[in-house]
ROKELUM-79362 format. One line per field, with one value per residue: residue in three letters; residue number from 1; x, y, z of N, C-alpha, C in turn. Coordinates in pm, whole numbers, plus 32768, in hexadecimal, padded with zeros to 4 digits. Example, Ala and Ser with C-alpha at 12.3 -4.5 7.8 and 13.67 -1.06 7.14 Angstrom:
2
lumpa (Ala,Ser)
drenpa (1,2)
n_px (8527,8505)
n_py (7DC7,7F1F)
n_pz (830C,82C4)
ca_px (84CE,8557)
ca_py (7E3E,7F96)
ca_pz (830C,82CA)
c_px (8528,850A)
c_py (7EB6,8003)
c_pz (830C,8313)
***
This chain:
126
lumpa (Met,Ala,Lys,Val,Thr,Leu,Val,Phe,Ala,Val,Leu,Leu,Val,Val,Leu,Gly,Leu,Val,Gly,Tyr,Leu,Gly,Thr,Gly,Ser,Met,Tyr,Pro,Thr,Ala,Leu,Ile,Pro,Thr,Trp,Phe,Gly,Leu,Ala,Leu,Gly,Leu,Phe,Gly,Val,Leu,Ala,Met,Ser,Pro,Lys,Glu,Ser,Arg,Arg,Lys,Leu,Phe,Met,His,Ile,Asn,Val,Thr,Ile,Gly,Leu,Leu,Gly,Phe,Leu,Gly,Gly,Ala,Ile,Thr,Ala,Val,Thr,Gly,Tyr,Ala,His,Ala,Arg,Ser,Gly,Gly,Ile,Glu,Gln,Asn,Tyr,Thr,Ala,Leu,Ala,Ser,Lys,Leu,Thr,Met,Ala,Ala,Leu,Met,Leu,Ile,Tyr,Val,Asn,Leu,Cys,Val,Arg,Ser,Phe,Ile,Ala,Ala,Arg,Arg,Ser,Gly,Lys,Val)
drenpa (1,2,3,4,5,6,7,8,9,10,11,12,13,14,15,16,17,18,19,20,21,22,23,24,25,26,27,28,29,30,31,32,33,34,35,36,37,38,39,40,41,42,43,44,45,46,47,48,49,50,51,52,53,54,55,56,57,58,59,60,61,62,63,64,65,66,67,68,69,70,71,72,73,74,75,76,77,78,79,80,81,82,83,84,85,86,87,88,89,90,91,92,93,94,95,96,97,98,99,100,101,102,103,104,105,106,107,108,109,110,111,112,113,114,115,116,117,118,119,120,121,122,123,124,125,126)
n_px (D936,D843,D805,D7D9,D6F5,D640,D631,D5B1,D4C6,D455,D431,D36E,D298,D260,D21C,D12F,D089,D07E,D004,CF0E,CEA2,CEAE,CDE9,CD09,CCCB,CC29,CC5D,CCBC,CD72,CE45,CEF3,CF95,D0B1,D10A,D0E2,D195,D27C,D277,D29A,D39A,D427,D403,D484,D578,D5D7,D5EE,D6B8,D799,D83B,D949,D98B,D9ED,D956,D84A,D83B,D866,D784,D6AA,D6E3,D6C9,D5B9,D560,D5B7,D517,D418,D43F,D459,D35A,D2C4,D322,D2CE,D1B7,D174,D1C7,D133,D026,D022,D049,CF70,CE96,CEB3,CE96,CD92,CCFD,CD32,CCC9,CBBE,CB5C,CB56,CB93,CCDE,CD75,CE61,CEEF,CEE7,CF6A,D067,D0B8,D0C4,D18A,D261,D282,D2C8,D3B9,D457,D466,D4E6,D5E2,D632,D63A,D702,D7DE,D7EF,D82C,D924,D9B1,D9A5,DA3A,DB32,DB6F,DB87,DC60,DD2B,DD5B,DCDD,DC0A)
n_py (3A56,3A52,3B54,3BD0,3B49,3BB9,3CBB,3C8E,3C29,3D0B,3DAA,3D13,3D1B,3E2D,3E47,3DAB,3E3C,3F38,3EEC,3E91,3F72,4020,3FC6,401A,3F87,3EB3,3DB7,3CA2,3BE4,3C6D,3C80,3BA2,3BA5,3C17,3B4D,3A8C,3B20,3B3A,3A2F,39FD,3AB5,3A51,3951,39AF,3A3B,3963,38E2,3966,38E5,3872,376C,3696,35CA,360C,3704,36BC,3618,36CD,3789,36ED,36B9,37BC,37F0,373D,37A9,3894,3831,37C0,38A9,3939,3890,388D,39A0,39DB,3922,3963,3A68,3A4A,39A0,3A3C,3B1E,3AA8,3A43,3B30,3BA5,3AE9,3ADD,3BD7,3C80,3D9C,3DE0,3DCA,3E91,3ED8,3DF5,3D43,3DBB,3DA4,3C8C,3C4A,3CDA,3C5A,3B5A,3B99,3BFD,3B15,3A66,3AE0,3AC9,39AD,3970,39F6,3960,385D,388F,38D1,37DF,373A,37BB,3795,3680,3658,36DA,3635,3642,35AA)
n_pz (5AA6,5B1D,5B6B,5A77,5A32,5AE8,5A82,598C,59F3,5A6E,598A,5902,59B8,59B5,58A6,589D,594E,58D0,57DF,5840,58C8,57F3,574B,57C2,58A2,585D,57FD,5898,5844,57E4,58AE,58AF,586A,5959,5A18,59BD,59E6,5AFE,5B48,5ADB,5B77,5C7D,5C6F,5C1B,5CF9,5DA7,5D21,5D6D,5E1D,5EE9,5ECB,5DD1,5D56,5D8F,5D0E,5C02,5BD9,5BFA,5B35,5A53,5A63,5A3B,5931,58AC,58E1,5854,574D,5727,573F,5660,558B,55BA,55A5,549C,5402,5443,53E4,52D0,5289,52E0,523D,513E,5155,516E,5076,4FC1,5007,4FDC,50B0,517D,51CF,5310,5362,5443,54E7,543B,5428,5534,5554,5498,54FF,55F6,5598,5517,55EC,568A,55D9,55BF,56C9,56EE,5635,56AB,5798,5737,56C1,57A8,5834,5787,5792,58A0,58A8,57FD,5889,5957,5A49,5A85)
ca_px (D8C3,D7CA,D7E6,D79F,D66E,D5EF,D61A,D549,D44A,D41E,D402,D2F1,D22F,D23E,D1D6,D0A8,D03C,D066,CFA0,CE8D,CE71,CEA1,CD6B,CC9B,CCB2,CBB8,CC87,CD18,CDDB,CEB8,CF4D,CFE2,D141,D124,D0EC,D217,D2E2,D278,D2D7,D42A,D45C,D408,D4EF,D5F5,D604,D619,D735,D808,D86C,D9D8,D99A,D9EC,D8EA,D7CD,D844,D851,D6F9,D64E,D6FC,D68B,D52A,D54B,D5C4,D49E,D3AF,D45D,D439,D2C8,D295,D33F,D274,D12E,D166,D1D5,D0C3,CFAA,D02C,D034,CEE6,CE3B,CEBE,CE5B,CD01,CCC4,CD3E,CC71,CB33,CB36,CB46,CBF8,CD4D,CD96,CEF1,CF2A,CEFB,CFD0,D0E9,D0D9,D0EA,D20A,D2C6,D29B,D312,D441,D49E,D481,D54B,D662,D653,D661,D784,D843,D7FD,D872,D9B1,D9EB,D9B4,DAA8,DBAF,DB8A,DBB3,DCE7,DD8C,DD73,DC9B,DB9A)
ca_py (3A4F,3A67,3BE4,3BE9,3B14,3C1B,3D2B,3C62,3C1E,3D92,3DD4,3CCD,3D51,3EB0,3E2F,3D7F,3EAA,3F9C,3EB4,3E8B,3FFA,405D,3F9B,4046,3F1C,3E62,3D30,3C6A,3B94,3CC4,3C6F,3B26,3BBD,3C32,3ACC,3A52,3B6F,3B16,39A9,3A0E,3AFC,39F5,38EF,39F9,3A52,38E1,38BB,39B0,3890,3852,36DF,3688,3571,365B,376B,3679,35EC,373D,37C7,3697,36D5,383E,37E8,36F8,380F,38ED,37EE,37B8,3931,395A,3843,38BD,3A26,39D6,38D8,39B0,3ADD,3A1F,396F,3AAE,3B6F,3A5D,3A3D,3BB3,3BBB,3A90,3AF5,3C60,3CC3,3E03,3DB0,3E13,3EA2,3EDC,3D69,3D0A,3DF2,3D6A,3C00,3C46,3D0A,3BEE,3AF2,3BC9,3BFE,3A8B,3A2D,3B18,3A8D,3921,3974,3A18,38ED,37F0,38B8,38C7,3750,3708,37F4,3752,35F8,365E,3709,35C9,365E,354E)
ca_pz (5A4E,5B6C,5B68,59F3,5A3C,5B2E,5A24,592E,5A41,5A7C,5906,58E3,5A0F,597F,5828,58BC,598A,5867,5785,5885,58DD,576F,570D,5817,5905,582D,57D8,58FB,5805,57CD,5920,58A2,587D,59E6,5A5E,5996,5A2B,5B8C,5B54,5AC7,5BEA,5CEF,5C5D,5C12,5D84,5DDB,5CDE,5DA8,5E89,5EE0,5EA7,5D40,5D28,5D93,5CA7,5B82,5BD2,5BE7,5AB3,59EE,5A6A,59FC,589F,587D,58E2,57E4,56D0,571F,5725,55D5,5534,55CE,556D,540A,53C6,544E,538D,5245,5276,52EE,51C5,50CF,516B,5150,4FE5,4F75,502B,4FC3,5131,5191,5220,5389,5357,54C9,550F,53E4,5452,55B6,553F,5452,555C,5655,5552,54FE,566C,56B4,557F,55E8,574B,56D9,55F2,5710,57F3,56F3,56B7,582E,5853,5737,57C8,591F,5889,57C3,58EA,59B6,5AC8,5A96)
c_px (D841,D7A2,D7A9,D70F,D611,D5D1,D5AA,D4C3,D407,D3E7,D37D,D27D,D201,D1F0,D145,D052,D01E,CFFC,CF15,CE52,CE5D,CE23,CCF4,CC73,CC3C,CBDD,CCE9,CD86,CE55,CF1D,CFA3,D079,D166,D135,D16E,D288,D2EA,D2B7,D36F,D469,D46A,D47C,D577,D62E,D636,D69D,D7AE,D842,D902,D9F0,D989,D977,D863,D7CA,D828,D7C0,D69D,D668,D6C6,D5F3,D50C,D555,D54D,D428,D3C3,D43A,D3A2,D28C,D2AD,D2DD,D1E4,D118,D16A,D15C,D042,CFAD,D00D,CFA4,CE80,CE3C,CE7C,CDC3,CCBF,CCC8,CCD9,CBDE,CB04,CB1F,CBB4,CC61,CD61,CE2E,CF36,CF47,CF69,D05B,D115,D108,D173,D27C,D2E8,D2ED,D3A3,D493,D4C4,D4E8,D5D6,D68F,D683,D6EA,D7F4,D85A,D84C,D906,D9F7,DA03,DA2B,DB2E,DBD2,DBBF,DC42,DD50,DDA9,DD35,DC29,DBCC)
c_py (3A67,3AFB,3C0B,3BB9,3B79,3C95,3D06,3C52,3CA6,3DC3,3D93,3D00,3DD9,3EA2,3E06,3DEE,3F17,3F6B,3EB3,3F16,4043,4035,3FC2,3FDF,3EC5,3DD0,3CF9,3C14,3BE9,3CBA,3BF0,3B3E,3BDA,3BB0,3A85,3A9C,3B4D,3A8D,39B2,3A51,3AA1,3993,3931,3A16,39CF,38B3,3905,3965,387A,37C0,36D0,3633,35BA,36C2,372E,3650,3660,3787,3770,36A6,3759,3838,379C,3757,386E,38AF,37E3,3842,395D,3913,3875,3945,3A25,3992,3927,3A2E,3AB7,39F1,39E0,3B06,3B2A,3A56,3AC2,3BCD,3B67,3AAC,3B82,3CB0,3D2D,3DD0,3E09,3E1F,3EAC,3E4E,3D29,3D3A,3DB6,3CD9,3BF6,3C76,3C9E,3B7F,3B1C,3BCA,3B71,3A49,3A60,3AD8,39FC,391A,3993,39A4,387D,3812,38AB,3835,3716,373A,37B0,36C5,35F8,3687,369F,35E1,35FE,34C6)
c_pz (5A9B,5B6C,5AE2,59F1,5A7F,5AD6,59C3,5976,5A4E,59F6,58E2,593A,59DA,58FC,5840,58F3,5924,5805,57C2,5897,5858,5725,5763,587E,58DF,5817,583E,58BE,57E3,583E,5918,58AC,590F,5A33,5A3B,59DD,5ABF,5BA2,5B41,5B40,5C63,5CE2,5C4A,5C9B,5DC0,5D9D,5D17,5E21,5E7A,5EB9,5E0F,5D0E,5D28,5D23,5C1E,5B71,5BB0,5B63,5A41,59EF,5A24,5964,5863,587A,586D,575E,56BD,5702,5696,5577,553F,5590,54D6,53C9,53CF,53F8,52FD,522E,5283,5274,514F,50DC,5146,50B9,4F98,4F91,500F,5042,513D,51F4,529A,538F,53DE,54F9,54BD,540D,54D8,55A7,54FD,54AD,55C2,5613,553B,5580,5698,565B,55A3,566B,573C,5696,5655,5771,57B3,56E5,573F,5854,5807,576E,584D,5908,5855,5829,5955,5A3D,5AE5,5AB9)
***
């Protein structure tokens, strides 16, 4: 699962950089997925330990980061969209797409982690 974590880390870094550069480098908050990706990448590398206790610890940290990323991306997407609709402000679709993409990636990642944790528990490796 640590290798899958690194794939999602790269996807988030790319998402953040594309969002930042796609907005003309005007909005540093577009880099938020990049920071989540870097955190996942760091703990993903640490999860590649041969020691089971270290691997479990860092994968649980990663799934927590994933859950926070999902909640943050989904909540900010919904509130930003609702704020723009209610205030008559023009919606920034690039930001909305970036937030929704981050939320979707993190939801998929958390789902894969939970399935992996359940499979490990059932197989008796825990």
